[in-house]
Every structure is written in structure tokens, then in C-alpha cells.
C-alpha positions as CSV (number, residue, x, y, z in Angstrom):
1,N,9.2,3.3,45.1
2,C,5.6,2.0,43.8
3,S,4.5,5.0,42.3
4,L,7.6,5.5,40.2
5,L,6.5,2.1,39.0
6,L,3.1,3.0,38.1
7,Q,4.3,5.8,36.2
8,N,7.2,3.8,34.3
9,Q,3.9,1.6,33.2
10,K,1.4,4.5,32.2
11,E,4.6,6.1,30.2
12,K,5.0,2.8,28.5
13,L,0.9,2.4,27.6
14,I,1.2,6.1,26.4
15,M,4.2,5.4,24.3
16,K,2.8,1.9,22.8
17,S,-0.7,3.9,22.3
18,I,1.2,6.2,20.1
19,F,2.8,4.1,18.2
20,N,-0.1,1.7,17.5
21,W,-1.8,5.0,15.8
22,I,1.4,5.6,14.0
23,A,1.4,2.1,12.4
24,L,-2.3,2.4,11.4
25,C,-1.8,5.9,10.0
26,F,0.8,4.3,8.0
27,S,-0.7,1.2,7.5
28,T,-3.9,2.7,6.0
29,T,-2.1,5.5,4.1
30,L,-2.9,8.3,6.3
31,F,-6.2,6.3,7.3
32,S,-7.5,6.5,3.7
33,G,-8.2,3.1,4.0
34,F,-11.1,3.9,6.4
35,L,-12.8,5.7,3.7
36,P,-14.8,3.1,1.9
37,E,-16.4,1.9,5.1
38,M,-17.0,5.3,6.2
39,A,-19.1,6.1,2.7
40,S,-20.7,2.6,3.0
41,C,-18.7,1.7,-0.4
42,K,-18.6,-2.1,-1.5
43,S,-15.1,-1.4,-2.9
44,G,-12.2,-2.0,-0.3
45,G,-9.8,0.5,1.0
46,G,-7.0,-1.2,-1.7
47,V,-8.4,1.0,-4.4
48,V,-8.1,4.3,-2.4
49,G,-4.8,3.1,-1.8
50,T,-3.9,2.3,-5.3
51,F,-5.5,6.0,-6.2
52,M,-3.5,7.6,-3.7
53,A,-0.4,6.2,-5.0
54,L,-1.7,7.4,-8.4
55,L,-2.1,10.9,-7.2
56,F,1.3,11.2,-5.5
57,Q,3.0,9.7,-9.1
58,I,1.0,12.4,-11.0
59,W,2.0,14.9,-8.5
60,A,5.9,13.7,-8.6
61,L,5.6,13.8,-12.4
62,S,4.2,17.2,-12.5
63,Y,6.1,19.0,-10.4
64,Y,9.3,17.3,-9.4
65,H,10.0,14.9,-12.3
66,L,11.5,12.5,-9.8
67,Q,14.6,10.7,-10.8
68,P,14.4,6.6,-11.3
69,M,16.6,6.1,-8.5
70,A,14.8,8.4,-6.1
71,M,11.5,6.5,-6.6
72,I,13.1,3.2,-6.3
73,W,14.6,4.0,-2.8
74,L,11.2,5.6,-2.1
75,I,9.6,2.0,-2.7
76,L,12.5,0.1,-0.6
77,I,11.8,2.1,2.1
78,L,8.5,2.1,2.2
79,F,8.5,-1.4,1.8
80,L,10.4,-2.3,4.8
81,L,8.3,0.3,6.9
82,S,5.4,-1.8,6.0
83,I,7.1,-5.1,6.8
84,L,7.5,-3.7,10.3
85,L,4.4,-1.6,10.8
86,V,1.5,-3.4,8.9
87,G,1.8,-6.3,11.8
88,P,1.2,-4.1,14.7
89,A,-1.3,-2.1,13.0
90,E,-3.2,-5.3,12.2
91,M,-3.1,-6.3,15.9
92,F,-4.1,-2.9,16.9
93,M,-7.1,-2.7,14.8
94,L,-7.8,-6.6,15.6
95,K,-7.9,-5.8,19.4
96,K,-9.8,-2.4,18.8
97,W,-12.5,-3.3,16.2
98,G,-12.4,-6.9,15.9
99,P,-12.7,-9.1,12.9
100,R,-14.3,-7.3,10.1
101,R,-16.4,-8.2,7.3
102,R,-14.3,-7.5,3.7
103,H,-15.5,-5.7,0.7
104,T,-15.9,-9.9,-0.7
105,G,-18.3,-10.8,2.4
106,E,-16.0,-13.2,3.9
107,I,-14.8,-12.0,8.1
108,A,-11.3,-11.1,8.7
109,D,-9.1,-11.1,11.2
110,H,-6.0,-10.3,9.3
111,D,-4.9,-8.7,6.0
112,F,-8.1,-6.0,6.5
113,N,-9.6,-3.8,3.8
114,R,-8.7,-0.6,5.7
115,T,-4.5,-1.9,5.1
116,N,-3.6,-0.6,2.0
117,V,-0.4,0.9,1.9
118,D,0.5,-3.0,0.5
119,E,-1.8,-1.5,-2.8
120,F,0.2,2.0,-2.6
121,V,3.3,0.7,-3.1
122,G,2.5,-1.9,-5.4
123,Q,0.9,1.4,-7.9
124,L,4.6,3.0,-7.0
125,I,6.0,-0.4,-8.6
126,A,3.5,-0.3,-11.4
127,G,4.1,3.2,-12.7
128,W,7.6,2.9,-12.1
129,P,8.6,2.7,-15.9
130,V,6.9,6.1,-16.7
131,F,9.9,7.6,-14.6
132,F,12.4,5.5,-16.2
133,F,11.7,6.4,-19.2
134,G,11.5,10.2,-18.7
135,V,8.1,10.5,-21.0
136,S,6.4,13.9,-21.2
137,L,3.6,14.9,-18.6
138,E,1.2,14.1,-21.2
139,W,2.2,11.0,-21.9
140,G,3.1,10.0,-18.3
141,L,-0.4,10.5,-17.1
142,I,-1.9,8.1,-20.2
143,F,0.5,5.3,-18.9
144,L,0.1,6.0,-15.4
145,V,-3.2,5.4,-15.5
146,C,-2.8,2.1,-17.6
147,A,-0.6,1.2,-15.3
148,F,-3.6,1.9,-12.3
149,F,-6.0,-0.6,-14.1
150,L,-3.3,-3.2,-14.6
151,F,-2.3,-3.2,-11.3
152,R,-5.6,-3.1,-10.0
153,F,-6.7,-6.5,-12.4
154,F,-3.5,-8.4,-11.1
155,D,-4.2,-7.7,-7.8
156,V,-7.8,-8.9,-7.7
157,K,-7.6,-11.3,-10.4
158,K,-4.1,-12.9,-8.4
159,P,-3.0,-15.0,-11.2
160,W,0.0,-17.4,-10.5
161,I,3.0,-16.5,-8.5
162,I,0.7,-13.6,-7.2
163,K,-1.6,-15.9,-5.2
164,S,1.1,-18.1,-3.9
165,A,2.8,-14.6,-2.8
166,E,-0.1,-14.0,-0.7
167,K,0.1,-16.9,1.1
168,A,3.3,-16.2,3.0
169,N,3.3,-15.2,6.5
170,A,2.2,-12.3,8.5
171,A,2.8,-8.6,6.9
172,W,5.2,-10.4,4.2
173,G,2.1,-11.7,2.9
174,I,-0.2,-8.7,2.7
175,M,2.7,-6.6,0.9
176,L,4.3,-9.6,-1.5
177,D,1.3,-9.7,-3.4
178,D,0.9,-6.7,-4.0
179,F,4.6,-6.3,-4.8
180,V,4.3,-9.1,-7.5
181,A,1.4,-7.5,-8.9
182,G,2.8,-4.4,-9.4
183,I,6.4,-6.1,-10.9
184,F,3.9,-7.9,-13.6
185,S,2.4,-4.4,-14.2
186,A,5.6,-2.7,-14.7
187,I,7.2,-5.2,-17.2
188,I,3.8,-4.5,-18.8
189,I,3.7,-1.2,-19.3
190,S,7.5,-1.0,-20.3
191,L,6.6,-3.2,-23.2
192,P,5.0,0.0,-25.2
193,L,7.3,2.5,-23.5
194,A,10.4,0.8,-24.9
195,I,9.2,1.1,-28.2
196,W,7.8,4.6,-28.4
197,F,10.0,6.5,-26.3
């Protein structure tokens, strides 16, 4: 009976460990959030997360011409999964590696540089108008790169509502500021697309 209890506890620990690593993989966009730290770069994992999303968008535009609704569903699913998984991933990182120094120099015990799924989702939103307006690959590449720089600007500067969104609790705060930054970028990208296409 005692050995059965120990076996159950061991299985629970294994399952929790597997869940934590899955949450970490998701929250760091396939562990890409660790790359700047491994390469001793001063920029954070957010740049890498944004770039990963840009590469995905270029791939989706080049080979699959994803429908705008398919991209919206992808964004919603990733956002909801992020709300569920970012919190446990951040707790796991804190327990495993302790507080970390951000690229800005401040010590953080949450919203680590390694967590970059928020930037991945934000860039997907920023580049969504390219899929909505159905532009050619050549124009799509130009506007996706513009969306990349616009999103990075809003994510770094955090003007107005974006700064307020960041103050929300836990995973919501991590995700919402990039969600809003992505929407701001998408609105700006939509203007020339609506006029020219």
C-alpha cells in the first residue's frame, strides 16, 4: 500500500515535469527565447520570437496562402494556450534558474526575456492584414517586414494603452501588451493596403 502511494507520487512528479517542459517549450517559442542569452546578445528573446513569427508568416504566404480566418483561429488558439501555459512556464523558470537579469539590466522574477510567445502572437496579429488583403508574395514580404518593425516599435516604446495592458495580472499582462501592440501595427499596415489593394 505504501509502495503504491510512492509509485503514484512518482508518476505525478513525472507528469508535472513533462507538463512544465511542454509549457516552457511553448512559452519560449520552441526554446528560441534562450538563444540571445546563449549567444550573449544584449537584445531579448522578444526579438527572436517576433522574427520566428515573421518566418512563419513568410512560409505561410509562400506555400499555403493561408486564409485570413485560418490565421485568426491560429492567433486565438495560441493566445488562449498562452494564458494557460505562460504562468506555469514562468514559475518553472523561476524555480529552476531563479530571478534573471533582463536585457534592460533590471532583475526580473516574472515576464522573463526567455518568454517570447507573446511577441510571436503579436507579430501574427501585426502581419494579419497581408493575409486579409490577399496581396502577392512580393508585396506581402514588404508589408510583413514593415509589420515586424512597427510591432517592435510599439512593443519596445509601449505608448498609451499598451503600457496599461502590461499591468494586467500574471499571463494576461504578459500577453495583452503584445496583443494590443499587434493590433496597433495591424491598423497602420491596413491603411496603405486598403488604398493600394
